N, C-alpha and C positions, 0 to 999 in steps of 0.2 A: 255431655258425660266429666265430671270431673277428672283430675290427673287422679286422685286417687284410685277410682272406679278402674282405671286404666289397666293399675294394676293386678297382677293372678291374685284372687283371693284362692287362698289355701282351703283344702277338705275341712280340716275342723272347724275354720271359723265361716266357711259358708254354711255348715249343718247348723253352727251356732245363729246365724242369721236366721235361716228357713226356720227355726226353730220359734226365736224370736217373736219371729212375724207368726206364726200361727198361734203362740204361745197369747199374742192381745187378745184372741177370741175366747180360751182358756179362762183369762183373768177376767172379761167382760162378764162373765158370769158368774165364777165361783167366790170372787173378791166382794160380790153383793151380797152374798148368801148369808151371811150373818147380819148383814143391814135390812132384810126384809120387814122384818118389825116395825123396826125404828121407821123405814118410812112407808110402811103401811099407816103406821100412828098417825105421821104428822100429815101424810095428804089423807088422812080421814076415806081408807077402804076398811069396808065394812067385815069382808070375811079372811080367815086366814087363808083359803086355798085363791082370793084374788089376788093377794102377793104374789102367784107365782106369773103371772102376766108380766112382770119385768122381767124374765127371762125368756116368758114365749115371744116377746114382742119385739125385742134383741133377736132371738134367733130367725123370724120370718123375713124381718130386715135381712140377716146375714142370706140366709140360701136364696131369698127372693133375686137379691143382687146381684148372685153368680153368675146369673144369665146371663148378664150383661157383659160382666167383666170379660168373662172367656172370649169369646168374639171382640173385644175390644183389645184385648193381649195379644189373639192373634193376629190382628191388625197392626196395632202400635208398638209391640214390643211388649215385653215385661217391666221394665221400670217405670216410664210415663203413669199407665193405669194404678201401679203400684203406691205411688206417693200420690197420687189423687185418692186413693182411697182413704191413707191415713189421715190426710189434710181433714175430710169427710168426719171423719171418727173421732178426732182432736176435736172438732169445733162441736158436734154435738154432744160430747162427754162435758165439754166445760159449759155450755148451753143448760144440760142436764143438770148441774148443781144448781141451778137458780128457778127451773123449774115449780110454776106455782100452782098445778093439781097435777093429779094422776092420770089422766088424760094427756096433759103436756109430756110431760117424763115417760110414758110410754109411747110418745110420738117422735121423742128425741133418742129412744133406747130404738127404736125401728132405723131410726135413722145412723143410729152408733153402727149396727149391724150392715146396713147398707156399706158405710165403707170399711168395715172387716172385712166385708165378702173381696176386697181385691186383695189382702193380704194370703186370704185361703187359697184361691185360684192361682195367684202368682204363685207363691212358693211351690205347690203342688208341681203347677208348670215348667218352673224354671229346672226341679228335681229330675221330670220327665225330662227336659230339653238335654240336660247332662248326663241322665244315665237310663240305664234301660236291665231288664231281667232281673235277677238276683241281688247285683250291684245297688239297682236303683231300692229293692225290699230291705236292703242293707241300711243305704242313708234315709229312709223314710224311718225305719225302726229308730235308730240313735233322734234323728229330728222327734220323732216322737215320744224319745224318752225323755229328751231336755226341754219338751214340752210341756212332762207329764208332771216337771219340776211346777209348774205354776198351779194345779191343784194341791200341791201338798203346802205350798206356803198363801195362797192366795187368803182363803178362809182365815188364817190367821194374821197376815197383813190389814183384813178386813176388819178384824173383830180389834186390832191395836190402834187402828184410824178410828174406831169408834170409842175407844177409849180416852183418845186424847183430842177429838173432836168430834162436831154433827156429820151425818153420814152422809152431806155432801163433800166431805174430806174427800170420799172417795171418789168418785167423781173428775176431781183436780188431779189424785195422783195418777189415774187411768190416763189422764190427757197428757201427763207429763211425760210418762213410762213410753206412750206411741208415740211424742214427739221425739225421745231418744232414739226410739227406733228408728223411727223415719229416717232420721239425719246419718243414721249408720248405714241405712241401704243406700243413701241417697251416693254418700261418700265411696262406699266399696261394692257395690251391687253393680256385675258389670250386665250387660244386655244380652242374654242369653238365645234370641229368636233370630238366627240371620235374616238377614233382607230377603234373600232369596225363598224362605219356607214362611214369609211373612203373605196371609190371606186378606183378598179385598175386601172390604165392608161392605156388599151388594148384600141386599136378599138372598137373592139363589145361591152364592158360596155360602153365607150363612145357614141355609136351609140345609146345606150340603153338607156341612159340617155335622149337623144335630141328628140327621140322616145316617149319616158313619156313626156316629156313636150309640143311637137308637136299635139298628139293625145287628148291631155285633152284639149276639147272642152271650158269649162269654163275657165281655165289657160289663152290659148291663143286667145281668146275673147277679155279677158279683157287686154291682154298685148301688142294686133292690137291697140283697143281702147286709151290707153296710146299715142300708137305711132302717132295716128293722132292729139290729142290733144298737143301732147308737139311738133308734127311739125308747129300747130298753133303757139306756143310760139315760136318757132326758129325762125320762120317770121318776128316776131315783134322784137324780138333781134336783129336779123342783121340787119334793118330797124329802131330801134330805136333813134339812132344818127341824121338820115337823119331827122325823122320825127320830132323831137322834136326840132333839131336846124334849119335843112332847111325850113320846114315848118311853124313851131309854133315861133321862134328865141329865144328859151330859152337860146342859145349861151352856158355862163361858168352854167348855173343853172339847165343845161340837169338832170347831176346826182340826184337833188335833185326830179324832177317828176319822175324819173327812179325809186330812195330809197321810194317813196311816194306809187306805185303802188305793190313793193316786199315787203314793211310793210303791206299793207293791204294782201297778199298773206299768210304772217308768223301769223296775226292774223286769219285769216279764218283758217290758220294748229293747233293754240293753240284750239280755240273753237273745230274745228271736235275733236281732242284728249279727249275734257270734253263732248262728248255729243253721240258720235259714239258708245259709250258702251251700251245705250240708243236706239238708232234707229237704228244700224247695218249699217255695210259697205256699202251694197245694195242699200238702202233708200238715205242714204244721196249721193252716187257717181251718182245714178239716177236722183235723183232730181237736183244736182249740176252740169249735163250734159244737161240737158233737159236747164235751167235759161240760163247756157252758150250759146247753140247754138240759143233759142231765141232772147238774147239779141245782139248777132251776126249779127242775121240775120237785125236786126230793125238798128245796126249801117251800114251795107252795106248798105241797103235801105236811110239812111239818109244822107251816105258819096256821092251815087250816084245823089242826089238832088243839090248837090254842095259843096261850103266851108264847113269845120265843124269847128264851132270855139272851141279854147281850152279847155273850159270847160264843154261842150258837149263831145266831143273825150273821155276825160280824164274820166267823169263819166260815160263813156258809157263800158271804158277797167276795170276801177277800177271794175264795178262788174264783167264784164268777168273775172277778174284774182282772185276774191274772190271766185266764184266758181270753177274756176280751182284748188285751194288750195284743196278744200274738194274733187273734182275729183279722181287728181290724187295719193293723199296719200291711199284713201282706193280701188282703182282699183289696185295700186301696189301688197297691200298685197290681197286681192280678185286673182289677177294672182299667187301669191307666195303660197298662202294656202294649195291646194291641193297638194303641191308637194315636200314638207318637204324630202322624201327620197333622193330627188335631187336639195337640195337648191342652191349649186355653179352652177350646170348647167341650173337650171332654171334661175337664176338671170343675167346668162351671154347672156342665151338668149333672155330674155324682153330686157336686159339692150342694144345687140344688136339692136335690133329690135329697138326698141323705140329711141335709140339715132344715129343710121344710118338712120334709115328710115325717122324719126323726123329729121334730118340733112339736109338731100336731100329734104324734103318737104319744111323747110325753106327756106334753098339756093334756091327753085324753085319759092317761095312764093316772097324772096328779091330781086331776080334778076329783078323781074315785075315790081320793085318798080319806079313808073311815075310822083312822086313828089306831090302826091295826097294819104290818109289814104288809098282808094280803093283797090288796091288790098290785103293790109292788112287784112282788114274787111273781103272781099272775101274768104282769108284764112282763117279767125276764122267762118265764116259761114260754109263753105265746110268740116273742118274738124270737127267740133262738130256736122254735121250730120251724118258722117261717121261713129264717136264713138260713138251715137245710135243705128247706125245698130248693130256694134260689140256687144253692151249689149243685143240687140234683140235675136242675136244667141246663147249669152250665155247664156240668163235665157231662151231659148225654147219661146221668143216672150211674155214674162212677166215681167212686170217691178215690182221695192221695193217690191220684197218678200223678204225674211228673211231663214239665213240659217238655216236646220234642228233643230240642237240644241239650238237654239234660239227661234225658234216658239212660238206661244201663237194660242188660238182658234181665229178663225178668220181672223189669215196670210196667205199670200200668200207665199208659203216653195219654196223657192229656190232648183229646181235641179239643182243635181251635178254628176259631171263624176264619 
């Protein structure tokens, strides 16, 4: 470890670094959106919906590789697997700039996702190493807030890069930024996993770690609820360029609309960090998912009745995604809270479930795009309903409970495994 990394990292810098590492994932998705038509044309993609595979291939690699990074980080610590993942990411994006055909591009996007998996697993694990309970939820929210700054600016950055150069410049930009964040982590991020807490890299130990994750009812139920919400989100992201440009004719102003929704999610996450210590993770996430689902059903009902004007579409989507900001960070914390002893493995399992499951669900929703917002609205309504079912399973049918250590007289006390 470098002399710089031996120095204690401050809480603001820690949050900023974790957000930067996680932002590489959002960047790899959102900065690509304005370039999809150009890439499709240059590489001979036949249909518009096939362009969505540039997003799906990345998400599949990102999700699958997390299953490996979790046990590796529990065995070798957090720093080494993180740095290896960033190197893989950088190599893949530079190679993607020279992809000769669409199949090669999809393969390199898959490999890029595999490298990015290390950043997601390690960032979540490091936060769990240092924090627990509502303090962890607060840090998760602040991290998510900074992380959401990427979708605000990424499509605009992609648009600017396209105006000043070919679509390949986007991949070079991603490689440079990932290199900068990797150097920052190398110099400043200390090892957070104590030697005595490292788990052997043996089949029996790995299997036991996965068993602990999958048999914890609360953790796995909240993990699955997150998967459904992310599936709805990925379904919208994969079709967002078609919705804003093809349906509503925003053209080059598409990044502005996309950024506005992301900005609301960032504000939501910041507000969550301020109030989670008062109201608790369960109350906030349960309320958010109920509103998320209710507004999604209203959106679907209105969409089925005919063309939806932009102002109405945007108002409903903004409300839904504001609630997503509350739900996602709190449910992520609730899924990790019982599993501090196997934080790396738990992070990898939930990352895999939410990413691969969410990507497959989102791809399925996206492939049903028919020139209207009905498939997207239907996806949000269905996924929100399934998330509510998972929460009810986690809480034995009771909503708005409070963790035992925070309960006051008259509160509904949540049951934990």
